[in-house]
C-alpha positions as CSV (number, residue, x, y, z in Angstrom):
1,X,-26.1,-39.5,22.8
2,X,-24.2,-42.4,24.3
3,X,-23.5,-45.7,22.6
4,X,-24.6,-48.8,24.5
5,X,-20.9,-49.5,24.1
6,X,-19.9,-46.8,25.8
7,X,-22.6,-46.4,28.9
8,X,-21.6,-50.6,29.1
9,X,-17.6,-49.3,29.4
10,X,-18.8,-46.1,32.1
11,X,-20.4,-48.6,34.5
12,X,-18.4,-51.3,35.0
13,X,-18.9,-54.8,35.5
14,X,-21.5,-53.7,38.1
15,X,-24.1,-53.6,36.0
16,X,-23.4,-56.3,33.3
17,X,-26.4,-58.1,33.8
18,X,-28.5,-55.5,32.2
19,X,-29.9,-56.1,29.2
20,X,-29.2,-53.3,26.4
21,X,-32.6,-52.3,25.8
22,X,-32.7,-51.5,29.5
23,X,-29.7,-49.9,29.5
24,X,-30.5,-47.6,26.7
25,X,-33.9,-46.7,28.4
26,X,-31.7,-45.8,31.2
27,X,-29.5,-44.1,29.4
28,X,-32.4,-42.5,27.9
29,X,-34.4,-41.3,31.0
30,X,-31.3,-39.7,32.9
31,X,-30.4,-38.2,29.4
32,X,-33.8,-36.7,29.7
33,X,-33.3,-35.8,33.1
34,X,-29.8,-33.6,32.3
35,X,-32.1,-31.7,29.4
36,X,-34.5,-30.9,31.9
37,X,-31.6,-30.0,34.6
38,X,-30.2,-27.9,31.9
39,X,-33.0,-26.3,31.2
40,X,-34.1,-25.5,34.7
41,X,-30.4,-24.1,35.4
42,X,-30.5,-21.9,32.2
43,X,-34.1,-20.6,33.0
44,X,-32.9,-19.8,36.6
45,X,-29.9,-18.2,35.1
46,X,-31.3,-15.4,32.5
47,X,-34.3,-14.6,35.5
48,X,-31.3,-13.7,38.1
49,X,-29.6,-11.5,35.2
50,X,-32.8,-10.1,34.3
51,X,-33.4,-9.0,38.2
52,X,-29.7,-7.7,38.3
53,X,-30.6,-5.5,35.6
54,X,-33.0,-4.0,36.9
């Protein structure tokens, strides 16, 4: 997971006003969203392989 410092580096000055707590919350929510998207992608890939092997 990205550190708060790395998040600030990526976001730049535009989001400098965010508190560490809010930034951590956003980071955690985006991380969870990415996990869900990756899980869905992997599931779809596996279904496609199964369908192609039938």
